[in-house]
C-alpha positions as CSV (number, residue, x, y, z in Angstrom):
1,M,43.7,-24.4,69.8
2,T,45.9,-26.0,67.1
3,F,46.7,-29.7,66.9
4,K,50.3,-28.9,67.7
5,V,49.3,-27.3,70.9
6,V,47.2,-30.3,71.8
7,H,50.1,-32.6,71.1
8,Y,52.4,-30.5,73.2
9,I,50.0,-30.5,76.1
10,N,49.6,-34.2,75.8
11,Q,53.3,-34.7,75.9
12,F,53.5,-32.4,78.9
13,Y,50.9,-34.3,80.9
14,A,52.5,-37.6,79.8
15,G,55.7,-36.4,81.5
16,I,53.8,-35.6,84.7
17,G,51.9,-38.8,84.6
18,G,55.1,-40.7,84.2
């Protein structure tokens, strides 16, 4: 898993978490 993917997932969960 690349850093970009990790960042993307982080942003994704950040959106869910609010």
